N, CA, C and O atoms as a GROMACS GRO file, in nm:
protein
  460
    1MET      N    1  10.201  -3.575   8.390
    1MET     CA    2  10.187  -3.553   8.532
    1MET      C    3  10.317  -3.499   8.592
    1MET      O    4  10.314  -3.413   8.680
    2ARG      N    5  10.430  -3.547   8.544
    2ARG     CA    6  10.560  -3.505   8.597
    2ARG      C    7  10.588  -3.358   8.562
    2ARG      O    8  10.645  -3.284   8.642
    3LYS      N    9  10.545  -3.318   8.442
    3LYS     CA   10  10.564  -3.178   8.401
    3LYS      C   11  10.487  -3.084   8.492
    3LYS      O   12  10.535  -2.975   8.523
    4ARG      N   13  10.370  -3.123   8.533
    4ARG     CA   14  10.288  -3.039   8.620
    4ARG      C   15  10.357  -3.018   8.755
    4ARG      O   16  10.355  -2.907   8.809
    5LYS      N   17  10.418  -3.123   8.811
    5LYS     CA   18  10.488  -3.111   8.938
    5LYS      C   19  10.605  -3.013   8.926
    5LYS      O   20  10.625  -2.929   9.013
    6TRP      N   21  10.681  -3.025   8.817
    6TRP     CA   22  10.795  -2.934   8.796
    6TRP      C   23  10.747  -2.791   8.775
    6TRP      O   24  10.808  -2.696   8.824
    7LEU      N   25  10.639  -2.775   8.702
    7LEU     CA   26  10.582  -2.643   8.678
    7LEU      C   27  10.532  -2.581   8.809
    7LEU      O   28  10.553  -2.462   8.833
    8LEU      N   29  10.467  -2.661   8.892
    8LEU     CA   30  10.420  -2.615   9.022
    8LEU      C   31  10.538  -2.576   9.112
    8LEU      O   32  10.534  -2.472   9.177
    9LEU      N   33  10.640  -2.658   9.115
    9LEU     CA   34  10.759  -2.628   9.195
    9LEU      C   35  10.827  -2.500   9.147
    9LEU      O   36  10.865  -2.416   9.228
   10LEU      N   37  10.841  -2.485   9.017
   10LEU     CA   38  10.899  -2.364   8.960
   10LEU      C   39  10.817  -2.240   8.996
   10LEU      O   40  10.873  -2.135   9.027
   11THR      N   41  10.685  -2.253   8.990
   11THR     CA   42  10.597  -2.141   9.024
   11THR      C   43  10.612  -2.102   9.171
   11THR      O   44  10.619  -1.984   9.204
   12VAL      N   45  10.617  -2.201   9.260
   12VAL     CA   46  10.631  -2.175   9.403
   12VAL      C   47  10.766  -2.108   9.433
   12VAL      O   48  10.772  -2.010   9.508
   13VAL      N   49  10.873  -2.160   9.376
   13VAL     CA   50  11.006  -2.103   9.398
   13VAL      C   51  11.015  -1.961   9.343
   13VAL      O   52  11.070  -1.873   9.409
   14THR      N   53  10.962  -1.937   9.226
   14THR     CA   54  10.963  -1.803   9.166
   14THR      C   55  10.881  -1.705   9.250
   14THR      O   56  10.924  -1.592   9.273
   15THR      N   57  10.766  -1.748   9.296
   15THR     CA   58  10.682  -1.662   9.381
   15THR      C   59  10.754  -1.627   9.511
   15THR      O   60  10.752  -1.512   9.554
   16ALA      N   61  10.816  -1.726   9.574
   16ALA     CA   62  10.890  -1.701   9.698
   16ALA      C   63  11.006  -1.604   9.675
   16ALA      O   64  11.031  -1.517   9.758
   17ALA      N   65  11.076  -1.619   9.565
   17ALA     CA   66  11.188  -1.529   9.533
   17ALA      C   67  11.139  -1.386   9.510
   17ALA      O   68  11.202  -1.291   9.557
   18VAL      N   69  11.030  -1.371   9.441
   18VAL     CA   70  10.974  -1.237   9.416
   18VAL      C   71  10.930  -1.173   9.547
   18VAL      O   72  10.954  -1.054   9.569
   19ILE      N   73  10.866  -1.249   9.634
   19ILE     CA   74  10.822  -1.196   9.764
   19ILE      C   75  10.944  -1.152   9.846
   19ILE      O   76  10.941  -1.045   9.907
   20ALA      N   77  11.050  -1.232   9.847
   20ALA     CA   78  11.172  -1.196   9.921
   20ALA      C   79  11.236  -1.070   9.864
   20ALA      O   80  11.282  -0.985   9.939
   21LEU      N   81  11.239  -1.057   9.732
   21LEU     CA   82  11.297  -0.938   9.670
   21LEU      C   83  11.216  -0.812   9.701
   21LEU      O   84  11.273  -0.708   9.733
   22VAL      N   85  11.086  -0.822   9.692
   22VAL     CA   86  11.000  -0.705   9.711
   22VAL      C   87  11.000  -0.660   9.857
   22VAL      O   88  10.990  -0.540   9.884
   23ASN      N   89  11.012  -0.752   9.950
   23ASN     CA   90  11.003  -0.720  10.093
   23ASN      C   91  11.138  -0.702  10.161
   23ASN      O   92  11.145  -0.694  10.283
   24LYS      N   93  11.244  -0.695  10.084
   24LYS     CA   94  11.377  -0.675  10.141
   24LYS      C   95  11.386  -0.532  10.195
   24LYS      O   96  11.349  -0.438  10.125
   25PRO      N   97  11.436  -0.514  10.319
   25PRO     CA   98  11.444  -0.379  10.376
   25PRO      C   99  11.536  -0.288  10.294
   25PRO      O  100  11.637  -0.333  10.238
   26ASN      N  101  11.500  -0.160  10.287
   26ASN     CA  102  11.584  -0.061  10.220
   26ASN      C  103  11.639   0.036  10.324
   26ASN      O  104  11.620   0.016  10.444
   27GLU      N  105  11.707   0.140  10.280
   27GLU     CA  106  11.770   0.234  10.373
   27GLU      C  107  11.667   0.311  10.456
   27GLU      O  108  11.693   0.342  10.572
   28ALA      N  109  11.552   0.342  10.400
   28ALA     CA  110  11.447   0.409  10.476
   28ALA      C  111  11.393   0.317  10.586
   28ALA      O  112  11.362   0.363  10.696
   29ASP      N  113  11.382   0.188  10.555
   29ASP     CA  114  11.339   0.091  10.657
   29ASP      C  115  11.443   0.084  10.769
   29ASP      O  116  11.408   0.072  10.886
   30PHE      N  117  11.571   0.090  10.732
   30PHE     CA  118  11.679   0.090  10.832
   30PHE      C  119  11.667   0.212  10.923
   30PHE      O  120  11.682   0.199  11.045
   31ALA      N  121  11.639   0.329  10.867
   31ALA     CA  122  11.625   0.451  10.947
   31ALA      C  123  11.508   0.436  11.045
   31ALA      O  124  11.522   0.472  11.162
   32SER      N  125  11.395   0.385  11.000
   32SER     CA  126  11.281   0.363  11.090
   32SER      C  127  11.316   0.263  11.200
   32SER      O  128  11.278   0.281  11.315
   33TRP      N  129  11.386   0.158  11.162
   33TRP     CA  130  11.428   0.058  11.260
   33TRP      C  131  11.522   0.119  11.364
   33TRP      O  132  11.510   0.088  11.483
   34MET      N  133  11.614   0.204  11.322
   34MET     CA  134  11.705   0.272  11.416
   34MET      C  135  11.625   0.355  11.516
   34MET      O  136  11.653   0.351  11.636
   35GLU      N  137  11.527   0.430  11.466
   35GLU     CA  138  11.445   0.513  11.555
   35GLU      C  139  11.369   0.428  11.657
   35GLU      O  140  11.360   0.464  11.774
   36ASP      N  141  11.314   0.316  11.612
   36ASP     CA  142  11.238   0.230  11.702
   36ASP      C  143  11.328   0.154  11.800
   36ASP      O  144  11.297   0.144  11.918
   37THR      N  145  11.438   0.102  11.751
   37THR     CA  146  11.525   0.017  11.832
   37THR      C  147  11.603   0.097  11.936
   37THR      O  148  11.614   0.054  12.051
   38TYR      N  149  11.656   0.211  11.897
   38TYR     CA  150  11.743   0.288  11.985
   38TYR      C  151  11.676   0.414  12.042
   38TYR      O  152  11.738   0.489  12.116
   39GLU      N  153  11.550   0.435  12.007
   39GLU     CA  154  11.476   0.553  12.052
   39GLU      C  155  11.555   0.681  12.024
   39GLU      O  156  11.578   0.763  12.113
   40VAL      N  157  11.594   0.696  11.899
   40VAL     CA  158  11.668   0.813  11.853
   40VAL      C  159  11.584   0.886  11.749
   40VAL      O  160  11.481   0.835  11.704
   41GLN      N  161  11.628   1.004  11.713
   41GLN     CA  162  11.563   1.079  11.606
   41GLN      C  163  11.663   1.091  11.492
   41GLN      O  164  11.764   1.160  11.505
   42CYS      N  165  11.636   1.025  11.380
   42CYS     CA  166  11.724   1.035  11.264
   42CYS      C  167  11.710   1.174  11.204
   42CYS      O  168  11.599   1.227  11.192
   43LEU      N  169  11.823   1.233  11.166
   43LEU     CA  170  11.822   1.368  11.113
   43LEU      C  171  11.835   1.372  10.962
   43LEU      O  172  11.841   1.479  10.902
   44ASP      N  173  11.839   1.254  10.899
   44ASP     CA  174  11.838   1.245  10.753
   44ASP      C  175  11.761   1.118  10.713
   44ASP      O  176  11.721   1.040  10.799
   45ASP      N  177  11.741   1.099  10.584
   45ASP     CA  178  11.657   0.989  10.535
   45ASP      C  179  11.714   0.850  10.561
   45ASP      O  180  11.639   0.754  10.572
   46VAL      N  181  11.847   0.838  10.570
   46VAL     CA  182  11.911   0.707  10.585
   46VAL      C  183  11.974   0.688  10.722
   46VAL      O  184  12.044   0.589  10.745
   47CYS      N  185  11.952   0.780  10.811
   47CYS     CA  186  11.999   0.776  10.948
   47CYS      C  187  12.152   0.772  10.958
   47CYS      O  188  12.208   0.700  11.040
   48ASP      N  189  12.218   0.851  10.874
   48ASP     CA  190  12.363   0.868  10.888
   48ASP      C  191  12.395   0.962  11.003
   48ASP      O  192  12.507   0.962  11.056
   49VAL      N  193  12.297   1.043  11.043
   49VAL     CA  194  12.310   1.133  11.157
   49VAL      C  195  12.183   1.119  11.240
   49VAL      O  196  12.072   1.127  11.188
   50PHE      N  197  12.202   1.099  11.370
   50PHE     CA  198  12.086   1.092  11.457
   50PHE      C  199  12.113   1.163  11.588
   50PHE      O  200  12.228   1.190  11.625
   51GLN      N  201  12.004   1.193  11.657
   51GLN     CA  202  12.011   1.263  11.785
   51GLN      C  203  11.951   1.174  11.893
   51GLN      O  204  11.846   1.112  11.873
   52ILE      N  205  12.018   1.167  12.005
   52ILE     CA  206  11.969   1.089  12.118
   52ILE      C  207  11.965   1.180  12.240
   52ILE      O  208  12.055   1.262  12.261
   53GLU      N  209  11.862   1.165  12.321
   53GLU     CA  210  11.849   1.247  12.441
   53GLU      C  211  11.888   1.165  12.562
   53GLU      O  212  11.836   1.055  12.584
   54THR      N  213  11.980   1.220  12.642
   54THR     CA  214  12.011   1.159  12.770
   54THR      C  215  11.934   1.236  12.876
   54THR      O  216  11.853   1.323  12.844
   55SER      N  217  11.958   1.207  13.001
   55SER     CA  218  11.883   1.274  13.107
   55SER      C  219  11.908   1.424  13.112
   55SER      O  220  11.823   1.499  13.160
   56ASN      N  221  12.026   1.469  13.064
   56ASN     CA  222  12.055   1.612  13.075
   56ASN      C  223  12.107   1.678  12.948
   56ASN      O  224  12.140   1.797  12.950
   57GLU      N  225  12.115   1.605  12.837
   57GLU     CA  226  12.164   1.667  12.714
   57GLU      C  227  12.116   1.593  12.590
   57GLU      O  228  12.067   1.480  12.597
   58GLN      N  229  12.133   1.659  12.476
   58GLN     CA  230  12.105   1.597  12.347
   58GLN      C  231  12.239   1.572  12.278
   58GLN      O  232  12.323   1.662  12.269
   59ILE      N  233  12.259   1.451  12.231
   59ILE     CA  234  12.385   1.412  12.169
   59ILE      C  235  12.359   1.380  12.024
   59ILE      O  236  12.266   1.306  11.991
   60VAL      N  237  12.440   1.435  11.935
   60VAL     CA  238  12.429   1.408  11.792
   60VAL      C  239  12.538   1.308  11.754
   60VAL      O  240  12.656   1.331  11.779
   61MET      N  241  12.496   1.199  11.694
   61MET     CA  242  12.587   1.094  11.648
   61MET      C  243  12.589   1.096  11.496
   61MET      O  244  12.486   1.114  11.431
   62GLN      N  245  12.709   1.077  11.439
   62GLN     CA  246  12.724   1.080  11.295
   62GLN      C  247  12.798   0.956  11.248
   62GLN      O  248  12.892   0.910  11.313
   63SER      N  249  12.755   0.901  11.136
   63SER     CA  250  12.821   0.784  11.078
   63SER      C  251  12.958   0.826  11.029
   63SER      O  252  12.972   0.921  10.952
   64VAL      N  253  13.061   0.754  11.073
   64VAL     CA  254  13.197   0.784  11.030
   64VAL      C  255  13.252   0.678  10.935
   64VAL      O  256  13.353   0.701  10.868
   65GLN      N  257  13.185   0.564  10.928
   65GLN     CA  258  13.221   0.463  10.829
   65GLN      C  259  13.111   0.361  10.819
   65GLN      O  260  13.024   0.352  10.906
   66GLY      N  261  13.115   0.283  10.713
   66GLY     CA  262  13.016   0.178  10.694
   66GLY      C  263  12.923   0.209  10.579
   66GLY      O  264  12.944   0.303  10.503
   67GLY      N  265  12.820   0.129  10.569
   67GLY     CA  266  12.726   0.151  10.461
   67GLY      C  267  12.616   0.048  10.459
   67GLY      O  268  12.597  -0.028  10.553
   68PHE      N  269  12.544   0.049  10.348
   68PHE     CA  270  12.428  -0.035  10.326
   68PHE      C  271  12.452  -0.117  10.200
   68PHE      O  272  12.482  -0.060  10.095
   69SER      N  273  12.439  -0.247  10.209
   69SER     CA  274  12.456  -0.335  10.094
   69SER      C  275  12.324  -0.407  10.068
   69SER      O  276  12.284  -0.492  10.148
   70PRO      N  277  12.256  -0.375   9.958
   70PRO     CA  278  12.123  -0.430   9.937
   70PRO      C  279  12.120  -0.580   9.908
   70PRO      O  280  12.018  -0.644   9.937
   71GLY      N  281  12.224  -0.640   9.855
   71GLY     CA  282  12.223  -0.783   9.827
   71GLY      C  283  12.106  -0.825   9.740
   71GLY      O  284  12.027  -0.742   9.697
   72ILE      N  285  12.096  -0.954   9.713
   72ILE     CA  286  11.986  -1.004   9.630
   72ILE      C  287  11.862  -1.028   9.716
   72ILE      O  288  11.754  -0.977   9.684
   73PHE      N  289  11.875  -1.105   9.823
   73PHE     CA  290  11.762  -1.134   9.910
   73PHE      C  291  11.778  -1.075  10.050
   73PHE      O  292  11.679  -1.047  10.118
   74VAL      N  293  11.903  -1.056  10.094
   74VAL     CA  294  11.932  -1.008  10.229
   74VAL      C  295  12.007  -0.875  10.220
   74VAL      O  296  12.108  -0.864  10.151
   75ALA      N  297  11.957  -0.776  10.291
   75ALA     CA  298  12.026  -0.647  10.300
   75ALA      C  299  12.119  -0.651  10.421
   75ALA      O  300  12.083  -0.706  10.525
   76ARG      N  301  12.237  -0.593  10.406
   76ARG     CA  302  12.333  -0.588  10.517
   76ARG      C  303  12.369  -0.443  10.546
   76ARG      O  304  12.389  -0.363  10.455
   77MET      N  305  12.376  -0.411  10.675
   77MET     CA  306  12.412  -0.277  10.718
   77MET      C  307  12.532  -0.289  10.813
   77MET      O  308  12.535  -0.376  10.900
   78HIS      N  309  12.628  -0.202  10.795
   78HIS     CA  310  12.741  -0.192  10.887
   78HIS      C  311  12.774  -0.045  10.901
   78HIS      O  312  12.818   0.019  10.805
   79LYS      N  313  12.753   0.009  11.019
   79LYS     CA  314  12.778   0.151  11.041
   79LYS      C  315  12.848   0.171  11.174
   79LYS      O  316  12.822   0.101  11.272
   80THR      N  317  12.936   0.268  11.174
   80THR     CA  318  13.002   0.312  11.297
   80THR      C  319  12.965   0.458  11.317
   80THR      O  320  12.988   0.541  11.230
   81TYR      N  321  12.907   0.487  11.432
   81TYR     CA  322  12.865   0.622  11.466
   81TYR      C  323  12.953   0.675  11.579
   81TYR      O  324  12.993   0.601  11.669
   82ARG      N  325  12.983   0.805  11.572
   82ARG     CA  326  13.057   0.872  11.680
   82ARG      C  327  13.001   1.012  11.700
   82ARG      O  328  12.944   1.072  11.609
   83ASN      N  329  13.019   1.061  11.821
   83ASN     CA  330  12.989   1.200  11.851
   83ASN      C  331  13.116   1.279  11.825
   83ASN      O  332  13.222   1.244  11.878
   84GLN      N  333  13.107   1.384  11.745
   84GLN     CA  334  13.226   1.462  11.707
   84GLN      C  335  13.285   1.538  11.826
   84GLN      O  336  13.406   1.561  11.832
   85ASP      N  337  13.200   1.576  11.922
   85ASP     CA  338  13.247   1.654  12.036
   85ASP      C  339  13.304   1.566  12.147
   85ASP      O  340  13.396   1.607  12.218
   86ASP      N  341  13.250   1.447  12.163
   86ASP     CA  342  13.291   1.358  12.272
   86ASP      C  343  13.305   1.216  12.217
   86ASP      O  344  13.205   1.145  12.205
   87PRO      N  345  13.428   1.173  12.184
   87PRO     CA  346  13.447   1.041  12.123
   87PRO      C  347  13.413   0.924  12.215
   87PRO      O  348  13.418   0.809  12.171
   88SER      N  349  13.379   0.950  12.341
   88SER     CA  350  13.340   0.840  12.429
   88SER      C  351  13.202   0.785  12.390
   88SER      O  352  13.167   0.675  12.432
   89TYR      N  353  13.125   0.860  12.312
   89TYR     CA  354  12.998   0.811  12.259
   89TYR      C  355  13.025   0.743  12.125
   89TYR      O  356  13.069   0.807  12.030
   90HIS      N  357  12.999   0.613  12.120
   90HIS     CA  358  13.036   0.532  12.004
   90HIS      C  359  12.933   0.420  11.988
   90HIS      O  360  12.891   0.358  12.086
   91LEU      N  361  12.893   0.394  11.865
   91LEU     CA  362  12.806   0.281  11.833
   91LEU      C  363  12.855   0.218  11.705
   91LEU      O  364  12.860   0.284  11.600
   92GLU      N  365  12.890   0.091  11.712
   92GLU     CA  366  12.922   0.015  11.592
   92GLU      C  367  12.815  -0.091  11.578
   92GLU      O  368  12.784  -0.164  11.672
   93LEU      N  369  12.759  -0.100  11.459
   93LEU     CA  370  12.642  -0.183  11.438
   93LEU      C  371  12.655  -0.262  11.309
   93LEU      O  372  12.684  -0.206  11.202
   94LYS      N  373  12.634  -0.392  11.320
   94LYS     CA  374  12.621  -0.478  11.203
   94LYS      C  375  12.483  -0.542  11.213
   94LYS      O  376  12.448  -0.601  11.315
   95ALA      N  377  12.406  -0.530  11.105
   95ALA     CA  378  12.271  -0.584  11.104
   95ALA      C  379  12.240  -0.641  10.966
   95ALA      O  380  12.308  -0.609  10.868
   96SER      N  381  12.139  -0.724  10.961
   96SER     CA  382  12.094  -0.777  10.833
   96SER      C  383  11.943  -0.773  10.829
   96SER      O  384  11.876  -0.778  10.932
   97GLY      N  385  11.889  -0.765  10.708
   97GLY     CA  386  11.745  -0.758  10.691
   97GLY      C  387  11.696  -0.856  10.588
   97GLY      O  388  11.756  -0.872  10.481
   98PHE      N  389  11.587  -0.922  10.622
   98PHE     CA  390  11.524  -1.019  10.533
   98PHE      C  391  11.374  -1.013  10.558
   98PHE      O  392  11.330  -1.015  10.672
   99LEU      N  393  11.295  -1.006  10.451
   99LEU     CA  394  11.150  -1.002  10.460
   99LEU      C  395  11.102  -0.896  10.561
   99LEU      O  396  11.027  -0.926  10.653
  100GLU      N  397  11.146  -0.774  10.541
  100GLU     CA  398  11.107  -0.657  10.620
  100GLU      C  399  11.149  -0.662  10.766
  100GLU      O  400  11.108  -0.577  10.844
  101LYS      N  401  11.229  -0.759  10.805
  101LYS     CA  402  11.276  -0.770  10.943
  101LYS      C  403  11.426  -0.742  10.946
  101LYS      O  404  11.502  -0.797  10.866
  102ILE      N  405  11.467  -0.656  11.038
  102ILE     CA  406  11.609  -0.625  11.055
  102ILE      C  407  11.650  -0.678  11.192
  102ILE      O  408  11.581  -0.658  11.291
  103ARG      N  409  11.764  -0.747  11.195
  103ARG     CA  410  11.813  -0.799  11.322
  103ARG      C  411  11.960  -0.763  11.340
  103ARG      O  412  12.035  -0.752  11.243
  104ILE      N  413  11.997  -0.744  11.463
  104ILE     CA  414  12.134  -0.707  11.497
  104ILE      C  415  12.221  -0.833  11.493
  104ILE      O  416  12.187  -0.935  11.553
  105GLU      N  417  12.333  -0.825  11.422
  105GLU     CA  418  12.430  -0.933  11.422
  105GLU      C  419  12.542  -0.906  11.521
  105GLU      O  420  12.591  -0.997  11.588
  106LYS      N  421  12.584  -0.778  11.530
  106LYS     CA  422  12.689  -0.740  11.624
  106LYS      C  423  12.667  -0.594  11.662
  106LYS      O  424  12.635  -0.511  11.577
  107GLU      N  425  12.685  -0.565  11.790
  107GLU     CA  426  12.662  -0.430  11.839
  107GLU      C  427  12.768  -0.399  11.946
  107GLU      O  428  12.787  -0.476  12.040
  108THR      N  429  12.835  -0.287  11.930
  108THR     CA  430  12.932  -0.240  12.029
  108THR      C  431  12.894  -0.098  12.064
  108THR      O  432  12.887  -0.012  11.976
  109MET      N  433  12.870  -0.073  12.192
  109MET     CA  434  12.828   0.061  12.238
  109MET      C  435  12.918   0.110  12.348
  109MET      O  436  12.963   0.034  12.434
  110ARG      N  437  12.944   0.241  12.343
  110ARG     CA  438  13.010   0.309  12.455
  110ARG      C  439  12.939   0.442  12.475
  110ARG      O  440  12.914   0.515  12.378
  111GLY      N  441  12.908   0.474  12.598
  111GLY     CA  442  12.847   0.602  12.628
  111GLY      C  443  12.697   0.608  12.606
  111GLY      O  444  12.631   0.697  12.660
  112MET      N  445  12.642   0.516  12.528
  112MET     CA  446  12.499   0.513  12.500
  112MET      C  447  12.442   0.391  12.569
  112MET      O  448  12.514   0.295  12.597
  113HIS      N  449  12.315   0.396  12.597
  113HIS     CA  450  12.249   0.281  12.658
  113HIS      C  451  12.126   0.246  12.576
  113HIS      O  452  12.042   0.332  12.549
  114LYS      N  453  12.115   0.120  12.537
  114LYS     CA  454  11.996   0.075  12.466
  114LYS      C  455  11.881   0.073  12.565
  114LYS      O  456  11.893   0.019  12.675
  115ARG      N  457  11.769   0.131  12.526
  115ARG     CA  458  11.654   0.142  12.619
  115ARG      C  459  11.565   0.023  12.610
  115ARG      O  460  11.464   0.016  12.680
   0.00000   0.00000   0.00000
């Protein structure tokens, strides 16, 4: 009877670990999340460059540092974006993803407004 309990516990833990691994956000998920969260248009697959429209112009932001760390169960993103023409436009973003959900851990913005 005791072996069955341990076997059941092992099965449940293994299943949960596999589900967490399979559903961990990837860079394409991050790009989709950026488009939805900030209402921007990513210009590449991983959203290292994106375009945002203000009331009178289109601004292109480019990643100047940071990256994507897939981790075992939790993905971490840290990116700093700047506009090459006007450095007053700045976005620094730290986020983490678990089970297909990405959440902001730290966000610093200048010149842009979250909608």
